[in-house]
C-alpha positions in Angstrom: 27.6 22.2 -2.6 26.4 21.7 -6.2 23.8 24.0 -7.7 21.2 21.3 -7.5 22.0 20.5 -3.8 21.8 24.2 -3.0 18.5 24.5 -4.7 17.1 21.4 -3.0 18.3 22.7 0.4 16.8 26.1 -0.3 13.3 24.8 -1.2 13.4 22.3 1.7 14.1 25.2 4.2 11.4 27.4 2.6 8.8 24.6 2.7 9.7 23.6 6.3 9.3 27.2 7.4 6.0 27.5 5.6 4.7 24.3 7.1 5.8 25.4 10.6 3.8 28.6 10.1 0.8 27.1 8.5 0.4 24.1 10.8 -0.7 26.1 13.8 -4.1 26.3 15.6 -4.4 29.9 14.5 -4.0 29.2 10.8 -5.9 25.9 10.8 -8.9 27.2 12.7 -12.5 27.1 11.3 -15.9 27.2 13.0 -14.1 25.6 16.0 -10.6 25.5 17.4 -8.6 22.5 16.2 -7.7 20.1 19.0 -4.1 20.4 20.2 -3.5 16.7 19.8 -4.6 16.7 16.2 -2.4 19.7 15.4 0.6 18.1 17.2 0.1 14.9 15.1 -0.1 16.9 11.8 3.1 18.7 12.7 4.8 15.4 13.7 4.0 13.9 10.3 5.1 17.0 8.4 7.9 18.8 10.2 10.5 16.1 10.0 13.1 17.0 7.5 11.8 15.6 4.3 13.5 16.4 1.0 10.5 18.3 -0.3 11.1 17.1 -3.9 7.5 17.6 -5.1 7.5 21.3 -4.1 10.9 21.6 -5.8 9.3 20.3 -9.0 6.5 22.8 -8.8 9.0 25.6 -8.4 11.3 24.4 -11.2 8.5 23.9 -13.7 7.1 27.4 -12.9 10.6 28.9 -13.1 10.8 27.7 -16.8 8.3 30.5 -17.5 10.0 33.1 -15.4 8.2 32.7 -12.1 10.1 33.4 -8.9 10.3 30.8 -6.1 8.0 32.7 -3.8 5.2 32.8 -6.4 5.0 29.0 -6.5 5.5 28.4 -2.8 1.9 28.0 -1.8 1.1 25.5 -4.5 4.2 23.6 -3.6 3.1 23.6 0.1 -0.3 22.2 -0.9 1.4 19.3 -2.8 3.6 18.6 0.2 0.6 18.4 2.5 -0.8 15.7 0.2 2.5 13.9 0.3 2.8 14.0 4.1 -0.8 12.8 4.5 -0.1 9.9 2.2 3.0 8.9 4.2 1.1 9.0 7.5 -1.6 6.7 6.2 0.9 4.5 4.3 2.7 3.8 7.6 -0.4 2.6 9.4 -0.6 -1.1 10.5 -3.4 -1.8 8.0 -1.1 -0.5 5.2 2.7 -0.9 5.2 2.9 -1.1 9.0 6.1 1.0 9.5 7.4 2.1 12.9 9.9 4.7 11.6 9.8 7.4 8.9 12.7 9.8 8.2 14.5 8.4 11.2 11.8 9.1 13.8 8.7 7.1 15.1 5.7 7.3 12.8 2.6 9.2 13.7 0.6 6.2 14.8 3.4 5.1 17.1 3.8 8.4 18.8 0.0 9.0 19.0 -2.4 6.2 17.9 -4.0 4.8 14.8 -7.1 7.0 15.0 -5.2 10.2 15.5 -2.9 9.3 12.6 -5.9 8.8 10.3 -7.4 12.1 11.3 -4.1 13.9 11.0 -3.8 12.6 7.4 -7.4 13.5 6.7 -6.8 17.1 7.9 -3.6 17.6 5.9 -5.4 16.3 2.7 -8.3 18.8 3.3 -6.1 21.8 4.0 -4.1 21.2 0.9 -7.1 22.3 -1.2 -7.8 25.2 1.1 -4.4 26.5 0.3 -4.9 26.2 -3.5 -8.3 27.9 -3.3 -6.8 31.0 -1.5 -5.8 34.2 -3.3 -2.2 33.8 -1.9 -1.8 30.9 -4.2 -2.6 32.9 -7.4 -4.5 36.0 -8.2 -6.5 34.4 -11.0 -9.4 32.2 -9.8 -9.4 30.3 -13.1 -5.7 29.2 -12.4 -6.6 28.2 -8.9 -9.4 26.0 -10.1 -7.1 24.3 -12.6 -4.6 23.7 -9.8 -7.2 22.2 -7.5 -8.4 19.9 -10.3 -4.8 18.9 -11.2 -3.9 18.0 -7.6 -7.2 16.1 -7.1 -6.5 14.1 -10.2 -3.0 13.2 -9.2 -3.9 12.3 -5.6 -7.3 10.5 -6.2 -8.7 7.2 -7.2 -7.1 7.4 -10.7 -3.8 8.5 -9.2 -2.0 8.1 -5.9 -4.8 6.5 -3.9 -5.7 4.1 -6.7 -2.1 3.2 -7.0 -2.0 2.3 -3.3 -5.0 0.0 -3.9 -3.3 -1.7 -6.8 -0.2 -2.1 -4.7 -2.2 -3.9 -2.0 -3.9 -6.1 -4.7 -0.5 -7.0 -6.0 0.5 -8.7 -2.7 -1.9 -11.5 -3.3 -1.7 -11.9 -7.1 1.0 -11.6 -9.7 1.3 -8.6 -11.9 2.7 -8.4 -15.4 5.5 -5.9 -16.1 3.0 -3.6 -17.6 0.7 -3.8 -14.6 3.6 -3.0 -12.3 4.4 0.0 -14.4 0.8 1.2 -14.3 0.6 0.7 -10.5 3.8 2.7 -9.9 2.7 5.4 -12.4 -0.3 5.9 -10.2 1.1 5.3 -6.7 4.1 7.5 -7.0 4.3 9.0 -10.5 0.9 10.7 -10.5 1.7 13.2 -7.7 5.1 13.9 -9.3 3.4 14.4 -12.7 0.9 16.7 -11.0 3.7 18.7 -9.3 5.3 19.4 -12.7 2.0 20.2 -14.4 1.0 22.5 -11.5 4.2 24.5 -11.9 3.6 24.8 -15.7 0.0 25.9 -15.1 1.2 28.6 -12.6 3.7 29.7 -15.2 1.1 30.0 -18.0 2.5 27.2 -20.2 0.9 26.8 -23.6 -0.4 23.4 -24.8 2.9 22.3 -26.4 5.0 23.2 -23.3 2.5 21.6 -21.0 2.6 18.4 -23.1 6.4 18.3 -23.0 6.5 18.9 -19.2 3.9 16.2 -18.7 6.1 13.7 -20.5 9.0 14.8 -18.3 6.9 14.5 -15.2 5.7 11.0 -16.1 9.3 9.8 -16.7 10.6 11.5 -13.6 7.9 9.7 -11.6 8.8 6.3 -13.0 12.5 7.1 -12.3 11.8 8.1 -8.7 9.8 4.9 -7.9 12.3 2.6 -9.6 15.2 4.2 -7.7 13.2 3.8 -4.4 12.7 0.1 -5.2 16.4 -0.4 -5.8 17.2 1.4 -2.6 14.8 -0.9 -0.7 17.0 -3.8 -1.7 20.5 -2.1 -1.6 20.4 0.6 1.1 20.4 0.3 4.9 17.6 1.3 7.2 19.9 3.8 8.8 20.6 5.5 5.5 16.9 5.6 4.5 15.5 6.5 7.9 12.9 3.7 7.5 12.8 -0.1 7.3 14.2 -1.6 4.1 13.9 -5.0 2.5 10.1 -4.9 3.2 9.0 -5.1 -0.4 10.2 -8.6 -0.9 9.0 -9.7 2.5 5.5 -8.4 1.7 5.4 -9.9 -1.7 5.3 -6.4 -3.3 5.2 -6.3 -7.1 8.3 -4.3 -8.3 10.4 -4.1 -11.4 13.5 -4.8 -9.2 11.9 -8.1 -8.2 11.1 -8.9 -11.8 14.3 -7.7 -13.5 17.0 -7.9 -10.8 19.0 -5.0 -9.4 21.5 -4.6 -12.2 19.0 -4.8 -15.0 16.7 -2.4 -13.0 19.6 0.1 -12.8 20.1 0.0 -16.6 16.3 0.5 -17.0 16.5 3.5 -14.7 19.3 5.0 -16.8 17.0 4.8 -19.8 14.1 6.4 -18.0 16.3 9.3 -16.9 17.4 9.8 -20.5 13.7 9.8 -21.5 12.9 12.5 -19.0 15.7 14.7 -20.1 14.8 14.2 -23.8 11.3 15.4 -23.1 12.8 18.8 -22.2 14.5 19.1 -25.6 12.4 22.1 -26.7 13.6 24.1 -23.7 16.9 25.8 -23.1 18.9 26.6 -19.9 15.7 27.6 -18.1 14.9 23.9 -17.8 18.3 22.8 -16.6 17.1 22.6 -12.9 14.5 20.0 -14.1 17.2 18.1 -15.9 19.4 18.1 -12.7 16.4 16.8 -10.7 16.0 13.9 -13.1 19.7 13.1 -12.8 19.4 13.2 -9.0 16.5 10.7 -9.1 18.9 8.3 -10.9 21.8 8.8 -8.4 19.9 8.8 -5.1 21.5 7.0 -2.1 18.7 7.9 0.4 
């Protein structure tokens, strides 16, 4: 196992364990006891073997400044709750209408549409509760910055707005620039936020935060382009979800615009851009470089 694969496996196990502990009636309770069906749906949409790449980026960016993995775990968990909520909602019939996610039936197929919507709503809400707690960071000013960063990446000018643009693109053509903007919001904004949150946790100065922001933006573009290539080239069995749906739905992608081979060359250039953004850092940023390379070589 390579160093990167070992690190990815380690953070995936840590996040899975943290999710398993957190997504319980005892931890999620408030003025009333959470309904068992709701908790079960939240767990089904979260405890299903994801790669946990966004928490990995939080951890790697924080580690550039000497933070141990455990010190960035709660922030990474919050980002993962946002990601899981987005997948639950994205799979709904009114959105991408997917029956399988990560090789198992989607939440609305196991439960129902209304329960899936509420499960996503709850995951979204509890993400910010995690960031607001002292277990995330002792300094309340840092916690406020993390809340603002995640809200920006996940909100109307980020992931949710990108989903809206994606839907709009099904009924009208996008220019190449508009496709890039949509993907920077839909997928890239949460990846950018993950990197920036790690930097904020680590106490990055303005120059370091700018460099890591450029890295996060390029990494987000690379991840989405690789995903679009895999939608065309990979099997549903390998991906754990339906493939070939982008073209069928009239989705606006760079692969559709450029073709697979040209898109792969473009992907190589984005990976190089991400790595170049880390030029001011030494070996402490090597895990981030490895993650960018992984985005370019994904097969699932």
